[in-house]
C-alpha positions in Angstrom: -118.2 33.5 18.6 -120.3 35.7 21.1 -118.7 37.5 24.0 -121.2 35.0 26.2 -120.0 31.9 24.5 -116.1 32.3 25.2 -117.5 33.5 29.1 -119.1 30.4 29.1 -115.8 28.3 27.8 -113.8 29.8 30.7 -115.5 29.7 33.7 -112.6 28.2 35.6 -109.9 31.6 34.5 -113.0 33.7 35.6 -113.6 32.1 38.8 -109.6 32.1 39.5 -109.3 35.8 38.3 -112.0 36.4 40.7 -110.2 35.1 43.8 -107.2 36.8 42.6 -109.3 40.4 42.7 -110.8 39.6 46.3 -107.5 38.7 47.9 -105.7 41.4 45.9 -108.4 43.9 47.5 -108.0 42.6 51.0 -104.2 43.1 50.9 -104.5 47.1 49.5 -106.6 47.7 52.5 -103.7 46.9 54.6 -101.6 49.2 52.4 -103.6 51.8 52.8 -103.9 51.9 55.9 -99.9 50.8 56.6 -97.4 52.9 58.4 -100.2 55.5 60.7 -98.7 57.1 63.6 -102.1 56.6 65.4 -105.5 54.9 64.2 -109.5 54.4 65.1 -111.1 51.3 66.4 -112.8 49.4 63.4 -115.8 46.9 63.1 -119.2 46.7 63.0 -121.7 45.4 65.8 -121.2 44.5 69.5 -117.5 44.6 69.6 -117.3 44.3 73.4 -114.0 46.4 73.6 -113.3 50.2 75.3 -111.7 52.3 73.0 -109.6 54.6 75.3 -108.0 58.3 75.0 -104.7 57.0 75.6 -105.1 55.2 72.1 -105.4 52.2 73.5 -108.5 49.8 73.3 -109.4 46.8 75.8 -111.5 44.4 76.5 -112.5 43.2 79.8 -111.6 39.3 80.9 -114.7 37.9 79.6 -114.9 39.4 76.5 -112.3 38.7 75.2 -111.5 37.3 71.4 -108.8 34.2 71.1 -106.4 35.0 68.6 -106.5 33.0 65.4 -103.9 30.5 63.9 -100.6 32.9 63.9 -97.8 30.1 63.0 -95.3 30.1 60.1 -91.9 30.9 59.3 -89.9 33.3 61.1 -87.5 36.1 59.4 -84.8 33.6 60.1 -86.4 30.8 59.0 -87.6 29.2 62.1 -91.0 27.8 63.1 -92.9 29.6 65.1 -96.7 29.6 66.4 -98.1 32.2 68.4 -100.8 29.4 70.5 -97.2 27.8 71.7 -96.9 30.7 74.1 -100.2 30.2 76.3 -99.4 30.8 79.8 -97.8 33.8 79.3 -98.8 37.7 78.8 -97.7 37.8 74.5 -96.8 41.3 73.5 -97.8 41.2 69.6 -96.0 44.1 67.2 -97.2 44.1 63.6 -94.2 46.3 62.0 -92.2 46.6 58.2 -89.1 48.0 57.9 -89.9 50.8 55.6 -92.2 52.2 57.9 -91.2 54.7 60.2 -92.9 54.5 63.1 -92.1 51.1 63.6 -87.9 52.3 63.3 -88.9 55.0 66.1 -90.7 51.9 68.6 -88.5 49.3 67.8 -85.9 49.8 70.7 -88.7 50.8 73.4 -89.9 47.8 72.8 -87.0 45.9 72.9 -86.1 47.6 75.7 -89.5 46.5 77.2 -89.5 43.1 76.4 -85.8 42.7 78.5 -87.0 44.2 81.6 -90.2 41.7 81.5 -89.2 38.8 79.9 -87.9 37.0 83.5 -92.0 38.0 84.5 -93.2 35.3 81.8 -93.8 38.1 79.0 -93.4 36.7 75.3 -92.7 39.4 72.5 -92.9 38.4 68.9 -93.5 40.1 66.1 -95.2 39.6 62.6 -93.1 41.4 59.8 -95.3 42.5 56.7 -95.0 44.0 53.5 -91.1 43.7 53.0 -90.9 41.4 50.2 -87.9 39.8 51.0 -86.3 39.1 55.0 -83.6 40.8 53.6 -84.6 44.1 54.8 -86.1 42.8 58.2 -83.4 40.8 59.3 -81.2 44.5 58.8 -83.7 46.1 60.7 -83.8 43.6 63.9 -79.8 43.9 64.1 -79.6 48.1 63.1 -82.1 48.1 66.4 -80.9 45.1 68.6 -84.3 43.3 68.3 -83.8 39.9 69.9 -87.0 38.4 70.0 -88.8 36.6 67.5 -91.2 37.8 64.0 -92.8 36.2 61.8 -92.6 36.6 58.1 -95.9 37.8 56.9 -95.4 39.5 53.4 -99.1 39.3 52.1 -100.0 40.9 55.4 -102.5 37.4 55.8 -101.8 36.6 59.3 -103.1 40.6 60.1 -106.5 39.0 57.8 -107.1 36.2 60.1 -108.3 38.5 63.1 -112.1 38.6 62.8 -113.5 42.3 61.9 -115.2 43.9 65.1 -112.3 42.4 67.7 -108.9 43.8 68.5 -107.8 43.7 65.6 -104.3 45.1 63.5 -105.5 47.3 61.2 -102.5 49.6 60.8 -98.1 49.6 60.5 -97.5 49.5 63.5 -100.0 47.7 65.3 -99.1 46.1 68.9 -101.4 43.8 70.9 -101.4 42.4 74.3 -102.6 38.5 74.8 -103.4 37.1 78.1 -102.3 33.7 79.6 -105.4 32.2 78.2 -104.3 33.5 74.2 -107.1 36.5 73.9 -106.4 39.6 72.6 -106.8 41.8 76.2 -105.6 45.6 74.4 -104.8 46.6 71.2 -103.1 50.2 69.9 -102.6 51.4 66.6 -100.0 53.8 66.8 -96.5 53.8 67.9 -95.1 53.5 71.5 -92.6 54.4 73.7 -92.0 52.7 76.5 -93.9 54.6 79.3 -97.3 53.9 77.1 -96.3 50.0 76.3 -95.7 49.6 80.5 -98.7 50.9 80.8 -100.5 48.9 78.3 -99.1 45.7 79.6 -99.3 46.2 83.2 -102.9 45.4 83.7 -103.0 41.9 82.0 -99.6 41.0 83.3 -101.3 41.7 86.9 -104.0 39.7 86.2 -104.4 35.9 88.2 
């Protein structure tokens, strides 16, 4: 039997394998850019955001993209949907327990969270590339992190952001989401307390 005949008789397997390769390539792209101390803005075309010299990219209020569906189980097994926080300013941090810069910034994020949570600010993490929740739970315990984190081992939540927007591209990445559920600012680097406060303050001041 010819190779062409064998291929014709296995179309479903071929399509399935192609789909797996495509998904694998997307996840591999995240792995290749993972755990950096900084990064560059990505996306082609009219991005509608301004890249700052401090590593923080921002979008004007009328030019912001809405967040995609960011829902699922947290690392402690609870259900969470970021859209439920609409009306609050959300600080969204993408992290992994294996990531050195994530470890360096963890206490800074928790400190700012404690200082701002009574001002209508909610922090949410997205834990990614951890093959089980055990290391993620241990990370939160070690650094005293009290805000919730979605468990996203394959990076599928990151991939839901549209290209050319203020999307997370590195681990760590931090986004500031305005009260309307739109991305106002992004950084692709580990954050100190002061930088995080400067990044958050303009969005928190919006009416």
